N, C-alpha and C positions, 0 to 999 in steps of 0.2 A: 399223355399219361400211359404208363404200362403197368400191368398187374401180373404177378406170378402167383400160382395156386399150388396148394399141397395135394396129396393123394385123395383127400376128402373134398376137393374142389373148394376149399376155403382160401380166400386171399391171404398170402403170407408176406407179400412185398408190393408196395405201390411206389412207382417212381414218377416224378413230375419233371418233364424235360422242356428245354427251350426249343426254338426253331432249328437249331443246329444239333439237336438231340443230346445236348449236355444235360446231365442230371442236376436239377436245381434243388430238389428235395426228395427224400425217401422216407417211407413209413414201413417199418417192419412189425408184423403182427405175430404173436406167439400164442399158441393154444395149449390147453392141458390135454390129458389122455382122453377125456370125455368130449373133446372138441370145442370147449368153451374158451372164448378169448380171455387171456389172462394178462397180456401186456401188449402195449403198442408204444413204439419208440420212433420219434421222427428225428431225422438228421438233415442237415442242409449241405449244399455243395461246398467245395473248397474255395470258391470265389471269395474275395474279400467280404467280410461281414458288413462293413459300412465304410464310407469314405474316411480315410485317415487311419484305417487299421492295417493297411498293407505293410507297415513297418513294425508291427507287433511281433514279439518273439513267440515261438511255438507254445510256450506255457500260457502266455496271455491270450492267444487265439483259442486254445483249448478251454481255458476258464470262461471266456466270453461265449463260446459255443455251448458250454454246459448250462449257462444261464438261460439260454433260449431253447434248449432241448426239451421236448415234451415227452414225458413217460406216463403211461396210465392216465392220459388226459389232463395232467397237471404239469405246468412248466416248472423247471427247477427255480426260476426266478420267483414264482409265486410261492413256492414252498420255503425258500430261503436256505441258506447254508446250514448243513447239519440237521435239517428237519427230517423227521421220519417219512418214509415213502407214503404217498397218498393211499388211502384205502382203495382196494380194488372194487370196481363197481360191477354189478351184475348186468350184462348186456343181453 
């Protein structure tokens, strides 16, 4: 795992790597002007999402990745298509 920090020494990016140091997952953290965490977004590597998805077209891969992307602690899959963003929690 590797962590990048901003000028306030707050973590702004976490990357999870395999033994060959390929990025498997990344979490980006966004803060407001007061230094409060306002968003966290997790993305995964470009490796195939699951067996059998290697032949998906780019739009299908993007849609599938969106389903499993986590923003503000709530996965898109749990919120459903067209749902309003989850309420921001105070951390």
